[in-house]
N, C-alpha and C positions, 0 to 999 in steps of 0.2 A: 542572600538576595533571592527572593522568590520571583519566578517568572509570572508574567501576567498575560492576558489574552493578546496584548499588544506586542508581545515578544514573538508571537507566531508569525510565520511567513505569509499570512493571509490578510490582504488589505481590506477585504469586504466582509468583515465580521459583523454580525448583527449587533444591534444596540442592547436588546433585552437579554437578560440572563437566560431565559428559556431558549431564545434564538441561538445564543452562543453555545449552550449545551447541545442543542440539536445539530448545529453545524459541526462541532467537534465530534459528536457521536457518529455522524455520517462519515466524516473524514477518516477517523481511525477504526471504524467498523465495530462500534459498540452498539448493542441493541438498545433502542430508545426506552423500552420498558424497564431497563435497569436504572433509568434516570428519573423515575417517578419520585416526586418530592425532593429532587436534587437541588443543591444550592451552590453557593460560592466555593465551598470546600471541594465538591465534586468537579467543578469547573477548574479549580486550581490543580487538582490531581490529573485531570485530562491534559492540561498544559504541560505538566511535568512529563507525562507519557510521551508527548510529541517531541520534547526537547531532551529527553533522558540521555540519549547517546552522546550528547554534546556537553553534558554537565561535568563539573569536577566531582571528585569523590565525596566531598562534603555536601555538595548540592544534591548528589544522588541519595545520600542518607536522608536529607531533608525531604526529598521527593518520596522515598519509601515511607517515611513517617506520615506524610500527608496522605498518601494512598491508603495506608493501613488505618488511618483515623476515620475513614468513611464507615458508616454504619452498615451498609448493605454488603454482605459477604460476596454475593455473586458479582457485584460491580468491582469489588477489590480484586477478585480472581481474574476478571476480564481485563482490567487495567494492568495487572502484573503480567499476564500472558502477553499482551501487546508490548509492554516494556521489554521484557526479557527476549521475546522473539526478534525484535528489531535491533536489540543491542548486542546480544550474545549469539544468536543463531544466524540471522540473515537480514540485514537492513532493507533488502529488496522486498521483504514481506510487508513492509509498510513504507511505501514511497513518501508518505507524509513525514517520515523521520529523516529523510535525506536533506542535506543542505542544498541550497540552490545550485551550487557547482556540481554536486554529486548527481542531482536530478538531471541537469543538462548533459552530463557525461553518460548517464544511463540512457537517455533518449538517443544520443548519438550512437551508442553501441547497438541498440536495437534497430535503429535506422540502417546501420551498416549491414547487419545481418539480413534485413529485409531487402536491401539493395542487391546484395550478393545472391540471395534466393531468386530475386526477379531476373537477374542476369543469366543465371543458369537454367531458368525456366521451371523452378520448383514452385508450384502453386497448387492449391487444391480447388479445382473447379467442381461444381456439382455433378457435371457429366462424368468426369474421370472417377470421382468417388463412387458414383452409381455403377460404373463399369467394374470397378474393383470389387464392390459388394456382390455383384452378379457372379463374378468369377469365383469368389470365395464360397458363395452359396452353392454354385454348380459343382465345385470340386469337394465341398464339405470339409475343407481344410484350408488353412492359411499357409501358403508357401513362403519361402524365404524372400522372394521378390516382393510379394504383397506385404509382408511384415516390414521389410525395409522401407517400402513406400509409405506405409502407415506411420512409421516412426518419423520419417522426414516430414510428412505433412503435419503430424502432431507437433513437431518442433517449430515449424513455420507458423502454425496457428497460435501456439503458445507465445512465440515471440511477438506476433502481431497484437495479441491480447495485452501483453506486458507493455508494449510500446504505447498502445492506446491508454492504458492506466497511467503511465508516466506523463503522457501529453495532457491528460485530464488534470493531473495534479499541478502541472505547470500552468495550465489554464486557470485553475482555482486560485493560484497565487496572483495571476494577472499582471503583477508588477513584482519586480525582485525587491522584496523588503529585506533589510538586514536586521540581524538580531544580535544582541550582546552575548548570546549563548552559543552561536556558531557562525 
């Protein structure tokens, strides 16, 4: 059973083939120039990429056959990278591959970290960053305190970026669609 565009968790998929290709390329992070002269086969392959983590072994074999049947080698490589990264390395690299429940849990964990950081007063204001930069320039070295502060700020900023990415994905879905694949 091959997945279709309707099996994806997005309720507002464009009607035209080119619109669907553009929407999926933006969602999974495939450069649009790889989709020049793309058709149904490329759209099918992109659907497989989104759903790959949730497919059975037989469906995964069919997915790889479909992906490898595309004529553009650069597109094949990009689709395989996305598939393998989100399946075998880290699903968080592609929030589009998360189920609705996984996405909601991801948002909750990032919100909890953000809440705790706010409670203990860890935040990166422009003024405090400027002061830190001035101290580092004046001393011409980064001390342990400055390094620790930069690491903490970096983590808080990264967490906020990931939270926004997950919230945008949930917003893209606008309603919780179910799929027969996950």
